[in-house]
N, C-alpha and C positions, 0 to 999 in steps of 0.2 A: 523486663515484667510483663508479665500476661493472666490477665483475670480470667475466670466464666463461671456460669454456672457450673457445679454439679451434673453430669448427665446423671441419671437412675441406673444403677447397678444391674447387669442382665442378670435375672436369676433362674436355676433352676427350675422345675414344673415341681421339682420336691423341696422348693421351698415354701410353699403354700400346703402340701399336700400333708407334712412334716410338722406343721405347726401345731400346737394340742389346740384344743376348741375353746374357745374362753367360756366360763359360766352368760347368760343373759346378766342386763347390770339391772339390780333391780328399780324396782318404780322409785322414782323421784320427788316428793313432797318441796325441798330447799332447793335452791336456785344451787347448784358446786362453783365450787370455789374457783377463782379466776385459776388458770396453771398457769405455770412458770412461764416465758415464753423458752424455745428452744431450738440450738444454733440450726438457719440454715448455712448448708454446707456449699462452699465453690472451693476453686483452684486458683491459686498462683502459681505459674510455670517461670523458672529461673534457668538460663538458657545460654551456652557460650561454647565457641570452638576457640579451641587450643594448638597452635600449629610449632611445630619442631622449632622453631628461632625463638619464638618465646621461652624456652628454655636454656637454663645454663648450662645441663646437663647434656650429657654426646649422646642428641637422640640422632637416628640415620633422617634420612632428607625425605623430605614430604609427608612427613607421619600427622596427623591431624585427631586428632582425640576430642569429640564431643560431647559434652555435655549437656543433661536437662534435671533438673529436677523439679518435683510436680509436690508443693506443697498445703497441706490445708489452708483455706479461706472465711471467716464467716463473713460471710453476705450482710446479716444485719449486725453487727456488732454495733452500730447505732453511738447513741451515746451511753454505751455499757463501758466501763473503763476496765473491767476485767477482759475482755472480750477483745477489745481495742488493742491491749497488753500480749493477748495471746498471738493477734496475728501480725506485730510485732517482732516475735515472740518466732512464730513459724518463715518470718522474710529475712530474720536474720538468720537465721541456721541457713537457708536456701542459699545465701548469699555468701555465708565460710564455707561453704560446699566448693560455689564455683569458686574463689578466691582458692582453696585448696587443690585444685584441679588443674594447675597445671605439674603438680607432681606427679600425675601420671602417666607426664611425658619420660618420666624416666625409668617407667614400669621395663619390664627382661622382658627380652625377645621380640620388639617392636618390630618389624620390617620397611622399608623403606616405601615410601609413598603409603603405608595401609593408611586406614579408613576406620579410628579407634572410637567404642562411646560406651558413658556411663550414667546411667540412669538411676530414678529415682521416683517410683510408685509410693502410694500413701491406703492405708484401711483406716478408718472411724469406730472403734471402741468407744465405749460408753458402758459407764459401772458405776451407776446411783449421779453424785452430782462430782464423779472424775471421767476425765475425757484422756485414754489413750490410744494415741497415734501411732500406729506398726508400718515403719518401710521398710519397702523390700527394693533394695539396690541392684541390680546388674552388673558388672563390669566388665565390659565384652575386651579385655584386650588381646595378647599372647596366651593362644593354649585356650583351652573350654573355656565360656562364659562363668568368675565365680557371681554366685547368687546369696548375698547375705539380706540375715534378717534383722532389724533392730527397734526399739522402742522408746515413747515419749510420755510419759504421764502427768495429768494438769488438774488441779482443779476448778473446775469451770465456776466455781464462788467466790473464789479467793485468788486466783492467779497461780496458788502455789505449784514451785515444778517438783518432781518427785525427780529427785536423781539416784538413789537409793529403793528401793521398796521398803528399808525399813521404816519409816514412819510412818507405813502403812497397817501396822502391827502395835496393838500396847506395850509389849516388854521388849527385853533386848533378844532381839532374835539368832539361834544359834544354827547357821546354813544346816546342818544336818538335818533339823526337823523338817525344812522343806525337801533335802533329795530322801528325806524317808517315802514322802507325800507323792516322788513322783512315779508318772508307771511306766519302768524300764519294758520295752516288748521281752518278749522271750527271745526272738530270734534276732534280738538288734546286735550289733558290731560293738557298741558301746556299752558297757558296764556300770556301775557303781564305781566305779575308781578314775573313770575317764571323768562323768559329771563332776566328781568331789575336785579332780584336777584345775577342771574352765569353768568352775562357778565362781557367778560375780553378783553380787548384790544388784548391781546400777545393770545389768544386763535380764529385761522382764517388760511386759507390758499386760495393761487389765483387760477381761472384757465382761461381759455381764455377768457371768460363772465361776468365768476361771482367773487365775494367777497361773501365768504363760512363761515360763525360765526361759532365755535364750542359751543355747551354747554353741561355739565356735567348732566350727570344722574344717580343718586342712588339709589339702589333699597332699599326694605325695609331694615332700622336698618345699614344698608352698611356707613360704613365712608371714602371709595374713590370710585370716578366714578364705575360704573358698566355699565354704556353703554355713547354712545352721539349723541347728536342735532346736526345734519348739517344743518344747513338752507343759501340757497344761495341767492344773491342779486346781481341783474343783476350787470355790471360797468354799462351800458349804466341810470339806475337810476343817477349814481353819477357823471356823466361826467364835473360836472362844481367843481364840488371840487376835485378828483382827480388830483394828480399829470401830465405834460403833458403825458410822456410815456404811461398813462394809460387811455389816453381820443382818443382813436383810438378805443376801445374797440368797436367790432362788435355791432350797434345798426338795423339790417335791421327788420323789422313788418316780421310777422308770413308767411311761404309758404306756400301752399296748397299742400296736395299729391298729386300726379298723379293717375289712373285706374291704373300704371302698380304697380304703389307700394303699394297699397290698397289689388290687388290680391297677390302682395310677403309677407303684415306683415298677410293676413291670411293664407296664405303656411304656414308660419313662429311658431302663434297662432295656428294651428290645435287643435281642441280638440282629434281627435282620428288618432288612426293609425291601420294598418293590420302589425301580423306581424303570419305567416304558415298560413294561412286564416281566424284566429281571428284578431278579431276587437277588441282592448285595445286602452285606455286611455293612454292618454302623459301626462308628467310630465307639463308642460307650464299649464292644462286644470286646475292644482289646484287655481294657482293663481283668476280663476275666478267663482270660489264657493263662496264667498265671498265680499262684498265691506267694504272699507277700505282708508284713507288718508295718511296713513303711511303702508307700506310694512310690518313694522315687525309687525303691529295689524294686520293681514290679520286671518280668522280663521282658527287654526291651528288644529283643527280636521274634518274640511270641505274640509280642501286643501289636506289630506288625504284620504277621506271617497273614492276616485277612483283612489287613486295614486298607477301609475304598481309596483306591487309589485314583491316581493323578492322571491319569494315563498310562498305556502299555510305551513302550518302545516298540518303533517302524519303521519302515521308509522314510529317510529324510532323518534318522534321528543316527546314525552311523557315527557324528562326529562324540554324542552322548555315550555310546556302545562301547566306543574303541576305549573312551576314557575307564568308562567300569570294567570290560574286559584286562585293563590294566592294572587294574588292581592286584595286592597281591594274595594270594591264594583266592582267588576268583573262578567260582564254581560252575557256570556255567558259556552257552554256545555264546560264540563272539557276534554273529550275524543277529540283529535286530528284530529279526522274521523268524528267527529256527524256537526258539524258546518265549512263551513271556513273560515277558520282561517288567514289572510294575513299579513307576515313577510313583514315590511320596512324600509332597514337598514338607520339607517343615513349619511352610507356615499352617498344612496342614493338619500338623501334628502338635503343634504351639496349640491349634487351636482347641485340638481335643483335646489336650492336657489340662491345660486355662480351663474350659467348659465343668470339665468333670472332675478333677481334682485340684485346681487353683493355681496350678504349676504350669512350667516350658520344661522344653526337652532339657535345657541348662540347668534344670536341678536333678535333673534324673541321674543315677549313679555308674550307668552305665551304660553306653548305646553304642560300642565298639563290634560287638553282633552281628549286624548290618552291614551291608557293602554299604558307601556314601560318598557323594562328590561332593566336595564345598564347592565350587564350579556353578554345580548345577541346583547348590542347597538341597538338597533331594538324599533319601536312602531308596535301597533297590529293593523286590523282592522278587520272589519266582515264586509262585504258589498254583496249582491245577487242581487243587481241589478245594471244595468247602466245607469249614466245619470251624466257625466261629468261637469266641466263648458266651459261654448261657451265665447266666444270670436268675430261674427262677422263684420271685421270693415268694413262701408260704408264711411266713408267718413277722414281726420284730418290736421292736420298743424303743421308744423315744425319752434321752432322759436330758435336761439342759440341753445341752447346742452337741447332745453327743445321740448320733441312731446307730443299731443293732440291727442289722435285719439278716435273716438265717434261707437258707431253701427247706425244702420237706429232705430228713432221714432218708440217705439212701439204703441199700439194700444191706450195703458191710451198718447200717447203723450208724454214721458219721452225715455230719452235712457240711454246708458251705455256709462261712460266715462275712458280710460285707458291713464294713464298719465308714461311716458318714459324720462328716463335724460339721458346723454351721462356722461359716463365715463370713461375717457380714448377713448380705443378705443371701446368699448361696450355698446348698451345700454341698461338700465334696466329699469324695472316696478318699479314704486313708488306709484302710487295710482290706484285705482278702485274705479268708485265710481259711483254710480244710482240715479240718476239727479231730481229721483222723492223725495228721502233722501232730499236732498234742499228745495222740493216745498212744502214735508209734516213740515218741519221743519219749513217755513213762515206761513204755517199756522194754527202751533200750535201758533208762537208769538203775532198771532192777533185773533188770538180766545175769544170771548165775551162769556159771560153768556147767550146769545140769540142763540147764536150756539148747546145749548146745549138743546137736547129733553128729555129726560134723565137718568139718571146714575143707574146703577145695581154694583154690588159687591155681593160677597156669605155669608157676616158674617150680624150677627143678630145685628148690630148694625145700625145707620142711615145712610147712604152713605151720602157724601159731597154734598153740594150745588151747581148747578152752578157758582153761582157766584163765589165759594170757588176754586170748581175745577180749572176754565177758569183761575183764577187769578195763581192757582199755577202750571200750564202749561207754561202760556205765560212768568212765569219767568223763568222755567226747561231750557225751548227752547234756552235760552239766554246762556247754559254750555252741549251742545252736546260733545260726548267722544265719540275715540274710543272704541269698546267694541264686543266682540264676540257674538252669539245671546246664548240665554236661553237657556237649550234644557231640556227636559223629556224624559231620560234614566237613570233614579236612579245616579244620581252622583252631587256631590257640585253647580254646574252650570245649577241646574234645576229650573225653575220657581217653584213658591212657592205661592205667593201671585199676584190678578189679581183684576182688574177693570175695568169694562166694558162702554164706556158712548158712545150716539147715536146723533151725530149731523144729528139732523132731527127736523123737526116744535116739537114744545111741544106737550103734552097731546093725544098722538095716542094709539089708542087699542093696538097698535101691533109695533114694529119696524124689522129695518131689517137688518142682519149683513154686509149686503154691508155698511150700513152708520154707521158702528160700528167703532168707536175709543179704541183699545186694547190696556191696559195700566197691565206690568207683572213686578215682582222684583221677585228676589231671593238671593242668603244669601250676594251677596257682596253688602257692604252697600251704601247707596246714588246711585244708579244706578238701572233705571227704564228705561222697554225698551216697543215701543209704536211703532206699526202700525196701518194699518187701513184698513176694509174691501172694496170691489171693488170701491164702490163710491168714497173713496177719494185720494190721493197719494200713489203710491201704495211701498212707503218708508219704512225702518224700522231703526230707531231709537235708541242710549241711551241716555239719559239724564242723568246730575250728579245736584242732589237735592234733599236735606236731605230731606226738607219739604212734597215732594209727594213721596218719598220710605216711610217716616216713615206712612206716611196715608194709604198706602196700605201693610206695615208689622203689621201694630197695625191692622189691618181692622175685625181679626176673635178675635180681643181681649176683653173678659167681665168681669167683676168682678167677683170674687170668691161670690157665693149667699150660707152660711154658717148659719144654725142653730146652733149656736157654746152647747148651752141649752139640744137641743134634740140628735144632733151628740153626746155627751159628755153619754149621757144616754143609747145610743146605738152604743158606738166607738165599742167595741169588737166584736159586729160583721159583723160591714161595713168595718172595718178593714181586717178581716179574709175576708169577698169578694174580697175586692180588694188584697187579696196577693194572693187568689187562678186564680184571673182574672192576675194577675203578672207572678203566674207559668206559664201559660198556653201561654202569649202571649210570654215572651219572649226565649219560646220554639222554634219558630216562627223567633227567633233571632235580638233580640237587646234591648228588653226595660231592664233597671234595677231597675226603682222604680216607684210610683206613687204617687200623689198630689190628696187630694178631692178638689171639685170643687164646688159642692153641696151639701148640706143638708134641702130639705127646703119640709115641709107637702104639700102633692098636694089631700090627699081625706080622709074622717073618715065615715065608716060604722058603725051608734052605735049601731045597731042591734048586730052584731058581738064584739060589742069591740073593733073596733081594727080600726087602722092609718094606712096610708101609704106614706113616704118620698120620694120624686124622692132626688135620691141620683145620682150624674157623680164624675167620678175624669179624669184626664191626667197626659201620660203617658211618661217618659221621658227615654232616653240612654245615655249612655256615650261614647264618646265625644253629646252632646247635635244633633247637626246635625245629626248624625246617625239615627235619624227618619227621615228622609227625604225617605230613602231608604223603608221603612217598610210601605210607607202609601197605600191604597188603597180602595177600597170601598167609603166611605165617612168621613174616614179619615181627617182631617186637624192639623195644628202646628200655636197655635201664634206664636205670636211675641219673645216667650221663647225659641219656639222649641218643647214646650212640644206637644203631639200627642193627640189630644181629636175623639171620637165618636167611640172611639172603640169598647164601646159595640153598636148592632145594634139594641138594644131593648131597649122602655122604662124599665130602671129598679127601683122597688123602694125598701127600707126599712119598715117591716112592724111588726108594734107592735100589739099585741091581751093582751089586759087585763091589758095595761100600759106598755108591757115587751116583748123587742125584741125578734120576731119571725123567722124571716126568711127572704130572699131577694125573690123579686116577679119579675120577665121577663117575658113582655108582646110585642110581636109583634106590630106594629104602621098597625091602621089599616085605618088610613083618615077618621076617623069617628068620635062622643061627646063619643066612648066607651075613646077614647084617654086621656081622662079627668078626669074618671071616673074609675080606677082602681081597685076600689073594690068591682063596682055595680053586674061584673056577681059572682058572691057567694052569696050563701044563709044558708051556716054554717059554723062555725068553722074551721069544720072537713074537706072540701074542700078547704076552703083556705089553713089551712093549709101543704092539699097534696101539694098543688101549689106551696108552698115556697123553695128555696132554703138556707141547712142547712150547716157547717162546716161538712165537711166530705163527701160531696157526690158530684159527677160529675157534671162539669159544661156542 
């Protein structure tokens, strides 16, 4: 165990500028009473490495799990028995965690020779005579690191340990009272039922102004928490219920920022700076490139788009460039000098996230949208323009440990708002919102069929009626979620299916994009992106709705139209043609098979004793989502991710004299000839000369 004095916490400039100005002290005529001493905080560190041979479990060879738990220590405990008891309690907790460390050797997914770690750090929170410790644990084992939060609360006067928050209240406490006070963000994926299911009186900590409830988050398939939701409730809202020592919690109203403070905010959040005569983006600018109700759900690709890099790949970085080019879906040139490829290290990203938001990349909900090389511990971007995110503060207010800042209203009447929360001595970004999002959400929540003038999509099926779509949008508006914007870069987050509707009078000859409401969906099930034209609020929403998502996803589905008897008679030739097409398109990268979707008589020419059957097929990849990287021209995918439209021409299987003769391909003309494929032939010889047969090039 090691002990050392706790160094001062690094604080944002905002720590000083957002502190309310204290009134001048009145002149004293008598000496003030001697103040009770306050604890001087240091730390005690508990460390140990566990090797695989120390476990009775079947552990891969060479595995090492390093533990490091940093615990509080009161340096001036002296003869104070309560503080001595607290120091012993902290030490006991650290040792207990060390003793349980052997259990980590049994974690699933550990690789032979792997070095893994489990660490815990703490933050001191003080509320009157009560002390709360906020522990943050990072378990870097197999897969993405799990970062969780726990709390421990003590009475500094008596040494009492609060294993439950119930003793902090005067009467028997019902969980519903606390959950009613929880502010659930409008776009949060976690609803009231989630909080009810995971509520525990034991999971909490106190701050000077809040009771913070803790709720576990489980990633897909996880058996233990992978993150923690921290939901603060102002103590001022619970005044009548709390025990007397907590009833004096601050309850002042909001305080407006002065112009001097606004200027200091803008200086702290400047989006660019100059180095050696070159203008570069600042790390904080990345927080302003997307909107979110929870900073852990910011759009990571947008966050890094203009992030100051740690160098670009150049000559000498061939191995790194080759590893990058080998990533699935890698979009850029292989040569390090062919395009500017920016290297951004995890250390730089974590430093910015920790400074401005009190988190690291391990806390982010999704970092998959940016190419990453684990061996180099870095992400890579390609950006040749300069357009960092900006936040120009025009006003704000501070209430307790929360600050709300805002920009001036834009031309559309809406503004951007930035929420900060105090954490110890630091102010951290918690949310970045566009008030137009809420306005657009309200528009959808009140949408009627009369508001919808026209519905358009790109499928051959009939689009939904105005009544059907309005109902679906109203229902979906009840379930907004935080989500990254969909993309158009050949990745798994691309837009795949779309629908446009126009909020304008019905029966117009043309409709303007200014009145359009755009709906988009990708591979992530049950999430629909919605945004509008210039005449609608300029927000961008993501709505969780299975019904609305399935409407878009199935918009391009059509039933197969196959005359099975006619196909059976021509199967060998039909299959030979599509096998040849598969060989042709698989050479372009990825298609592995095809399925017949159409075989139906389209024309007959009695003089030639010939028939033409319109034929079509869909092609697929392995895995199916690989088809999205191959879409071009008029191609599209159905709900099963089968690709259609690879034949840009009209394709017919032709029989002459009742026997399969070949495949006829014709360009679309936009005339009646499109419905008369055999009409242009005057002899059987001319017709045969136009046909493809097996062995010929396509």
